[in-house]
LORO-907516 format. One record per residue (C-alpha): x, y, z. Coordinates in steps of 0.2 Angstrom, whole numbers. Layout:
% residues N
    xx    yy    zz
     X     Y     Z
...
//
This chain:
% residues 1012
    xx    yy    zz
    82   651   432
    90   668   429
    85   677   413
   100   687   405
    93   699   393
    97   718   393
    92   735   387
   105   746   379
   109   764   384
   114   775   398
   101   786   407
    87   781   395
    69   781   400
    66   762   399
    50   752   400
    49   734   403
    36   721   408
    38   702   412
    19   700   408
    10   708   394
     0   724   398
     7   724   416
    11   743   413
    -4   755   412
    -6   766   397
    -7   785   400
    -5   785   419
     6   779   433
    -7   775   447
   -24   769   440
   -37   764   452
   -34   746   448
   -19   737   439
   -19   722   428
   -15   706   437
   -19   714   454
    -2   723   455
     2   737   466
    10   753   459
    26   759   468
    38   773   464
    57   773   468
    65   790   467
    84   792   468
    84   811   468
    72   824   474
    55   825   466
    59   840   456
    74   830   448
    68   819   433
    76   803   439
    64   790   445
    57   773   442
    39   767   443
    36   749   447
    21   737   447
    24   724   460
    14   710   468
    15   717   485
    21   735   490
    38   736   499
    31   743   514
    24   726   520
    38   720   532
    43   719   550
    51   732   561
    69   737   558
    82   728   570
    99   735   572
   113   722   568
   132   720   568
   142   723   553
   161   726   556
   164   731   539
   153   746   539
   159   763   546
   146   776   551
   158   791   550
   175   794   543
   180   808   555
   199   807   556
   207   799   571
   190   793   577
   187   775   584
   184   768   566
   198   775   556
   214   786   556
   223   799   546
   237   791   536
   247   802   524
   259   787   519
   259   778   503
   250   762   506
   249   746   497
   240   729   500
   245   712   494
   230   702   487
   216   702   500
   213   685   508
   199   674   502
   188   666   516
   192   649   520
   180   634   516
   175   632   534
   170   651   535
   154   655   525
   154   673   519
   141   680   507
   143   696   497
   136   708   510
   145   700   525
   162   700   515
   161   719   512
   176   728   522
   179   746   522
   197   752   516
   195   770   517
   182   784   515
   178   802   519
   163   812   525
   147   806   533
   133   797   525
   120   806   537
   124   822   528
   125   815   511
   143   821   509
   157   809   505
   161   792   499
   168   775   505
   179   762   497
   177   743   500
   185   727   496
   173   711   496
   177   693   497
   163   680   497
   161   661   494
   142   658   497
   126   664   490
   114   676   498
    99   664   501
    82   671   505
    89   688   509
    92   704   500
   101   721   503
    99   739   499
   109   754   502
   101   769   510
   117   779   510
   122   779   492
   126   771   476
   137   756   474
   150   754   459
   156   736   460
   172   730   451
   173   710   452
   192   705   451
   189   686   453
   174   676   451
   158   681   441
   143   688   450
   125   684   447
   115   699   454
    96   698   456
    88   715   457
    70   722   458
    72   726   440
    79   709   434
    95   699   433
   113   705   429
   128   693   426
   144   702   429
   161   694   427
   179   701   429
   183   715   417
   165   721   419
   157   733   432
   140   736   439
   132   751   447
   117   748   459
   109   764   465
   103   769   482
    88   760   488
    88   746   475
    86   729   483
    98   715   476
   106   699   481
   122   691   474
   124   673   469
   141   665   466
   147   651   455
   164   651   463
   173   661   477
   173   679   472
   184   695   476
   182   713   470
   181   731   474
   167   743   478
   166   762   479
   151   770   487
   146   789   484
   134   797   497
   128   811   486
   124   811   467
   125   798   455
   138   791   442
   136   798   425
   147   798   409
   161   811   409
   159   826   397
   169   823   381
   173   842   378
   185   844   363
   185   825   361
   168   827   352
   154   815   350
   163   799   351
   176   791   363
   179   784   380
   164   773   386
   150   773   373
   132   775   380
   125   761   370
   137   749   378
   129   750   395
   116   737   399
   101   737   410
    91   721   415
    74   717   409
    59   713   420
    59   696   429
    49   694   444
    49   681   458
    32   676   466
    37   668   483
    28   666   500
    44   662   509
    51   673   523
    65   684   517
    77   695   527
    81   712   520
    97   721   526
   101   739   524
   115   751   527
   108   767   535
   119   781   541
   133   769   541
   124   757   553
   118   740   548
    99   735   550
    88   721   546
    70   716   544
    59   702   538
    45   700   526
    34   685   520
    36   688   502
    51   690   489
    57   708   487
    60   703   469
    41   703   464
    42   718   451
    32   712   436
    34   728   426
    43   744   427
    48   760   418
    59   775   421
    78   778   421
    83   774   439
    89   757   435
   105   747   439
   117   744   424
   133   735   420
   147   739   407
   161   729   399
   177   738   402
   184   729   386
   173   740   375
   181   756   382
   187   767   367
   204   773   373
   210   790   369
   229   792   370
   243   804   363
   249   801   346
   264   814   347
   273   816   364
   271   817   383
   260   807   394
   242   813   395
   233   815   412
   223   799   418
   207   809   416
   206   803   398
   203   785   405
   188   790   415
   173   778   413
   161   786   425
   161   801   436
   151   807   451
   151   826   450
   151   839   464
   144   856   464
   161   863   459
   163   862   440
   177   850   435
   179   843   453
   173   825   455
   167   817   471
   172   800   463
   180   796   446
   181   778   440
   196   777   428
   204   762   420
   221   759   412
   216   747   398
   226   739   384
   231   752   372
   245   757   360
   259   768   366
   267   778   352
   273   794   361
   290   800   355
   304   807   365
   293   803   380
   294   794   397
   279   783   393
   274   776   411
   265   787   423
   276   801   429
   280   806   447
   267   818   454
   257   825   468
   240   831   466
   225   837   476
   215   821   473
   216   805   482
   219   789   473
   215   771   477
   221   759   463
   217   741   460
   223   728   448
   210   716   440
   222   706   429
   240   706   423
   252   719   428
   253   738   429
   267   747   419
   271   759   433
   274   745   446
   285   731   441
   284   721   457
   272   721   472
   256   727   464
   246   711   461
   229   707   455
   217   707   470
   228   719   480
   227   738   480
   236   754   484
   231   771   491
   240   788   488
   231   801   498
   230   819   494
   247   828   490
   256   812   494
   270   809   481
   270   794   471
   274   787   454
   283   773   445
   295   762   455
   314   762   452
   313   747   440
   299   754   430
   308   771   429
   323   762   423
   314   752   410
   304   768   404
   320   778   401
   329   764   392
   315   757   382
   315   758   363
   302   771   358
   293   761   345
   274   758   344
   270   746   357
   254   737   362
   252   740   381
   241   724   384
   249   717   400
   234   719   411
   219   730   417
   221   742   431
   208   754   438
   208   769   450
   195   777   462
   199   795   462
   191   808   474
   193   826   478
   191   822   497
   205   817   509
   203   799   514
   204   792   531
   210   774   532
   200   761   542
   207   751   556
   203   735   547
   215   740   533
   230   745   544
   229   735   560
   239   719   559
   226   710   569
   214   711   555
   214   702   538
   216   719   529
   231   724   540
   240   707   538
   241   710   519
   247   728   521
   265   729   514
   277   737   526
   291   740   513
   280   748   500
   291   764   501
   306   754   497
   302   753   479
   307   771   477
   322   770   489
   333   762   475
   331   778   464
   348   785   463
   354   803   462
   358   807   444
   362   825   446
   381   829   444
   381   848   444
   389   847   427
   381   851   411
   382   838   398
   382   845   381
   380   829   371
   369   814   371
   377   798   365
   368   787   353
   374   769   349
   371   751   354
   372   741   370
   373   722   370
   370   715   387
   373   697   381
   391   701   376
   394   715   389
   399   728   376
   393   745   369
   396   754   353
   395   773   353
   390   779   336
   388   798   338
   387   813   350
   372   824   348
   372   842   355
   358   845   368
   353   861   359
   351   852   342
   332   851   343
   329   845   325
   340   830   328
   332   826   345
   315   825   336
   323   811   325
   330   801   340
   315   788   340
   320   784   322
   337   777   326
   331   761   333
   329   754   315
   348   755   313
   352   738   322
   341   744   337
   352   759   341
   346   770   356
   352   784   368
   366   776   379
   374   790   388
   380   808   389
   396   818   387
   402   835   393
   412   841   378
   418   834   361
   436   836   365
   436   824   379
   422   814   371
   412   801   380
   419   806   397
   405   798   406
   393   784   403
   377   782   413
   379   767   424
   360   764   425
   360   763   406
   375   751   405
   369   739   418
   374   725   419
   393   729   418
   401   732   401
   417   724   397
   421   732   381
   416   748   373
   419   753   355
   420   772   353
   422   784   339
   440   790   337
   441   809   339
   459   809   345
   471   796   351
   473   805   368
   454   805   373
   451   801   391
   436   789   393
   429   784   409
   415   772   413
   406   776   429
   404   758   433
   418   755   446
   415   736   449
   428   730   436
   440   735   423
   435   739   406
   443   740   388
   440   755   377
   442   752   358
   443   767   347
   438   766   328
   438   777   313
   419   778   307
   418   770   290
   411   780   276
   397   769   271
   392   781   257
   408   777   248
   407   759   253
   420   759   267
   417   745   280
   426   734   293
   425   716   291
   432   702   302
   433   690   288
   443   695   273
   434   700   257
   434   685   246
   433   690   228
   434   672   223
   418   668   233
   427   654   240
   422   654   258
   436   652   271
   434   650   290
   442   664   300
   447   663   318
   457   674   330
   472   666   337
   474   663   355
   486   678   358
   474   690   349
   460   683   359
   469   686   375
   474   704   369
   457   709   365
   445   700   376
   447   696   395
   449   677   398
   431   671   402
   431   653   395
   432   646   378
   423   657   365
   423   658   346
   422   674   337
   403   675   336
   402   671   355
   414   686   359
   402   698   350
   415   705   338
   404   702   323
   390   711   331
   401   726   336
   408   727   318
   390   726   311
   385   741   322
   401   751   318
   397   749   299
   380   756   303
   386   772   311
   386   782   295
   368   779   290
   363   782   308
   372   799   308
   365   803   291
   347   799   298
   349   811   312
   357   826   304
   349   836   290
   357   835   273
   357   847   258
   352   837   243
   358   843   226
   343   845   215
   344   832   201
   333   833   186
   319   820   184
   323   808   170
   310   795   175
   302   797   159
   317   788   151
   316   774   163
   305   762   153
   312   766   136
   329   762   142
   323   746   151
   314   740   135
   330   743   125
   340   734   138
   328   719   137
   329   718   118
   348   718   119
   348   704   132
   336   694   122
   347   695   107
   362   690   118
   352   675   124
   348   670   106
   367   672   101
   372   662   117
   360   648   112
   367   648    94
   385   647   101
   380   633   112
   373   622    98
   383   606    97
   391   599    81
   396   581    82
   394   583   101
   405   598   102
   398   616   105
   400   628    91
   410   640   101
   424   627   105
   429   627    86
   436   645    88
   444   657   101
   435   671    92
   418   663    95
   423   660   113
   428   678   115
   410   683   109
   403   670   121
   412   678   136
   406   696   131
   388   690   129
   389   681   146
   395   697   154
   382   707   145
   368   695   151
   375   695   169
   377   714   170
   359   719   174
   357   705   187
   373   709   196
   369   727   196
   351   724   202
   357   712   215
   370   726   222
   357   740   221
   344   730   230
   355   724   243
   349   731   260
   366   732   267
   378   739   253
   393   738   265
   392   720   267
   405   708   259
   392   700   248
   387   717   241
   405   723   239
   409   708   228
   395   712   217
   400   730   216
   418   726   212
   414   713   200
   402   724   190
   412   739   189
   428   729   185
   420   721   170
   413   738   165
   431   746   166
   439   731   157
   427   731   142
   428   750   141
   447   749   140
   446   734   128
   435   745   117
   446   760   118
   462   751   114
   453   742   100
   448   758    92
   466   763    92
   473   747    85
   459   745    72
   466   759    62
   483   753    64
   478   736    57
   468   743    43
   481   754    36
   494   741    38
   484   727    31
   496   723    17
   511   722    29
   501   711    40
   496   700    25
   514   698    19
   520   694    37
   507   680    39
   511   673    22
   530   673    25
   528   666    43
   516   652    36
   528   647    22
   544   649    32
   539   639    48
   524   627    46
   528   623    28
   547   625    23
   554   621    40
   543   606    43
   546   600    25
   565   601    26
   564   592    43
   554   578    36
   566   576    21
   580   576    33
   572   561    42
   570   552    26
   589   550    25
   601   545    39
   597   558    52
   612   561    63
   619   544    57
   604   535    63
   599   520    52
   580   520    50
   570   508    41
   571   514    23
   554   507    17
   544   514    32
   553   531    33
   551   533    14
   532   529    16
   530   541    30
   541   555    23
   532   555     6
   515   554    15
   519   569    26
   527   579    12
   512   576     0
   500   583    14
   512   598    17
   512   602    -2
   493   600    -2
   490   611    12
   502   624     5
   492   624   -11
   476   626    -2
   482   640     8
   490   649    -8
   473   648   -16
   465   657    -1
   478   670    -2
   468   682   -12
   455   683     2
   467   686    16
   468   705    13
   449   707    14
   449   696    29
   462   707    38
   452   723    34
   436   714    41
   446   710    56
   451   728    58
   433   733    58
   429   720    71
   443   727    82
   431   741    86
   423   729    97
   439   728   107
   457   723   106
   453   706   112
   445   702    95
   462   703    84
   470   694    98
   457   680    97
   458   680    78
   477   679    79
   475   663    90
   463   656    77
   475   660    63
   488   650    72
   476   636    74
   472   636    55
   489   638    48
   496   624    59
   481   612    57
   492   600    46
   504   599    60
   490   594    72
   485   581    60
   503   574    58
   504   574    77
   488   564    78
   493   551    65
   511   549    72
   504   549    89
   492   535    86
   504   524    77
   517   527    91
   504   523   104
   498   507    96
   516   501    93
   521   504   111
   505   497   118
   508   481   108
   526   479   113
   521   481   132
   508   467   130
   521   456   121
   533   459   135
   520   452   147
   520   436   136
   538   433   138
   537   436   157
   523   423   158
   510   436   163
   494   442   156
   483   457   159
   466   454   167
   455   469   161
   440   463   171
   450   463   188
   462   477   182
   477   467   187
   492   457   179
   491   438   182
   502   423   179
   498   413   163
   504   398   153
   507   400   134
   510   387   121
   526   386   111
   518   392    95
   511   407   104
   528   412   111
   535   410    93
   522   421    85
   524   434    99
   543   434    97
   542   437    78
   529   452    81
   539   459    95
   555   459    85
   546   467    70
   539   481    81
   555   484    90
   565   487    74
   552   498    67
   550   508    83
   565   521    80
   558   525    63
   541   529    70
   548   537    86
   558   551    76
   542   556    67
   532   556    82
   545   566    92
   546   579    78
   527   582    77
   525   581    96
   538   595    98
   529   605    85
   512   602    94
   520   608   111
   527   623   103
   510   628    95
   501   625   111
   514   636   121
   511   650   109
   492   648   110
   493   647   129
   503   663   130
   489   672   119
   476   664   130
   484   672   145
   485   688   136
   466   687   133
   463   683   151
   472   698   156
   461   708   144
   445   700   150
   449   698   169
   463   709   175
   457   716   192
   460   734   188
   445   741   198
   451   730   213
   469   736   212
   463   755   211
   452   752   226
   466   744   235
   478   759   232
   465   773   233
   455   767   248
   460   751   257
   445   752   268
   434   747   254
   443   731   251
   445   725   269
   456   709   273
   452   708   291
   455   719   307
   469   722   318
   471   731   335
   484   743   339
   488   745   358
   488   763   363
   497   769   378
   487   770   394
   482   786   403
   491   790   419
   475   793   428
   467   776   423
   471   758   421
   458   755   407
   466   746   392
   464   756   376
   465   749   358
   464   756   341
   454   746   328
   461   746   311
   456   739   294
   469   727   286
   467   728   267
   465   713   256
   480   704   250
   487   706   232
   485   687   230
   466   688   234
   464   702   220
   473   692   207
   464   676   211
   459   674   192
   478   673   187
   481   661   202
   468   650   194
   475   651   177
   493   647   184
   485   632   193
   477   626   177
   493   628   167
   503   620   181
   491   605   182
   490   603   163
   508   606   158
   518   601   173
   535   594   166
   532   577   174
   515   576   166
   521   581   149
   535   569   150
   524   554   154
   512   559   140
   526   562   128
   534   545   130
   518   535   132
   510   542   117
   496   550   126
   487   565   118
   493   582   123
   478   592   124
   476   611   124
   467   620   139
   454   630   130
   446   637   146
   460   648   151
   450   664   148
   434   658   158
   441   660   176
   428   672   183
   412   669   172
   397   666   183
   389   649   182
   377   647   167
   359   648   169
   345   642   158
   347   650   141
   333   659   132
   325   663   149
   315   678   143
   303   677   157
   317   677   170
   325   692   161
   308   702   161
   306   698   180
   324   704   184
   322   721   175
   304   725   179
   300   718   196
   298   731   209
//
């Protein structure tokens, strides 16, 4: 069984023994060795060059039969050009994957070797040869050694178990193995295998000089592995094959060639795992030469010139800026044979497959195919992991002759030779126009929606801007999309290669309405849409959907006529499918994209960061106090929150809620990534509108405060006069009038006398109570004047509360009269059902037929008659106090509306609407521009449609709807005559307060203010 253990290092002087003490101490060839072994030296160089191995084996290698010539069609004795074995081929050559042998055909590793190309002559130890191998069986009782040179083997498919004189090596794909000249080996397979071999006739492979790279990088010496001693003591007959001066010879021997018990030296085979290669690549710009990917090199006598280089193209990070990242087009004085182990190669999109190969001889031009070039010029230059596969290259300074096997169609190699390899470059189009393009266009291209959006034009001589081009991809994946000759006829040509597939719609910056725009794709008509770039720094932006300050989301769709005008008919599509949202989003990003490319002068601002945390702590303390006060105002008394007892308390509640919500709204806006979005704009307008309204409220309050204070006597006298004139004297006189025969109406004397005296007594009692408080009224007015410094909304709220207090007796009268009237009407309706033979089933909520006794009908008749004759007396008092209640509610509703104007008037939104409509978009419109005489391309102008006035005044629409819903005449009429309670809407001043959150959420406040 194979023993896989390895010695680490490259070019080290190893010593290894399979049996203890098999190596002599202090000398190489003692008279007698342990175990009866024979000493033998294997030299890979001249004696004066220190590269040799000493072996202690069971029998010396010289014990064998005579060499016998044999046939091997895969070996070539000489690579003289145009000889009988090979030919000169300057063309670019590429082979599809080489065919594996069929199951019927048994081919081992040596038999499967086929020469692809080579140069020089092994007899003069000058040159090299390149092979491909395919095998499906083991080498049984046979071995091979190469007298002409060293083998470097690259398995592509199927692992190799290689038994050498020095031990076993297990080599799988993505590993390589080097077996030097003269070393005997055989290859065992677990599955059919395929791979590549390069043979050098002179010198040996070594690690490349690192030069300025320094001590570390590329292939590390410690990652190379050599076998450990493992001998085979067999008396069976073995056949040994050799390649000598390009010819194939064989001999036999009656013992195993792998009978080395111990050895030491540095001339040993080794393997290397390509996945451990430490790749060096550029971190700035331009494509480095492939020499930085060299794993092993075989040098010539000329410094810097290699007989053979083995280079790989492993997985690596590509980070070069402003650079065509795939390999460039080139010609050089080296010949290159490339193979692919796994995956794909970034310079060949198609045709170059694992198991195949390509050959580009000395000075033959080559490079990326048309597809790879197109991808390389259009790719986003972001850091990318190139891990699509593993390719390698055999590079030599010699001109290679190609074997007949690799080119003749009668051979297996010629059959997989691709005749149309050169066609991969034939699709490369001429891009030269003879015209100098001064500007590079930057923007976006959407293949899915077949549209492009041009954001800016950069002068070719603007080097600082060009250095920033790689950063534009972070703005919605922007990139370079074309060129323009001059700015006056901006965007006069767009590269067709960049815009493939065809573009239907192009959004372009508006320089003038007469710009001529041509797209070089002639296959179909296109549409050009001009737009004025929005200034995102001042929050200008386009929006398909109107800005909804009421945060009520409404669907928006283009009508069919607009769809036909803007977009060519191509089936049923909605707005999202048409790509309009994507285009608008890209247009809104043009300002930040331009600002990122062009240097800006920044005004130096003093650093006040030391004030940050004191201000935040102070703000946190204010917010905590606001939370506590809101909690107090929310306490319930008899099930009613404390703030519901006073309009003044409700006004304080509104201000506290606004103060509490300010920091959150401001932080949400400042932390919004896209500040020109409708969501951020609503936060922005809401925040600054509240700030402006409160400032105006305070400014007006400061002015009115002095007026109230210095006219407190006048105001006091006015309040007393109005109170005694209307709620007292006018109501008392009306009640006294009703106690007589009002308007000739005969009322029930006893009932009207009772009700009149009751209400008169209550009026007198309330008048005396108010008069007793008269001495405190002046102080209260002066205190209110001081509170007015908090805003003019405070005295307005106090006025509303004064009306409520001074008319509280009217409210009480209304409740008493209303209850009596309601009970009386309800009883009469119930008795009326009695006369009709009906009754009300409250469980089933319906009126049913019923049978009543005579005494029931008699009692019902008496009660109905009594209630009916008392109804006019109760009604006149009820109608009186109902009308007074409606009058008071109307006055308070007017004051509430005034408070709503003070608290929620959309002043900031109106100013934005007048000053800059692009900051409050209500949708987009397209204006059709006249077509150019030399083009049939449709041209439109994109414009913003500002938001409507109704959307700005949504709070007042809400108030109107509330008033209309609560006080509509039909509703009032029904409530009035049925005796239902007419209630006041106390929430008119709350139309735009945000939803309440958990009170006393101190932890949440701290997180909002101090989280990063």
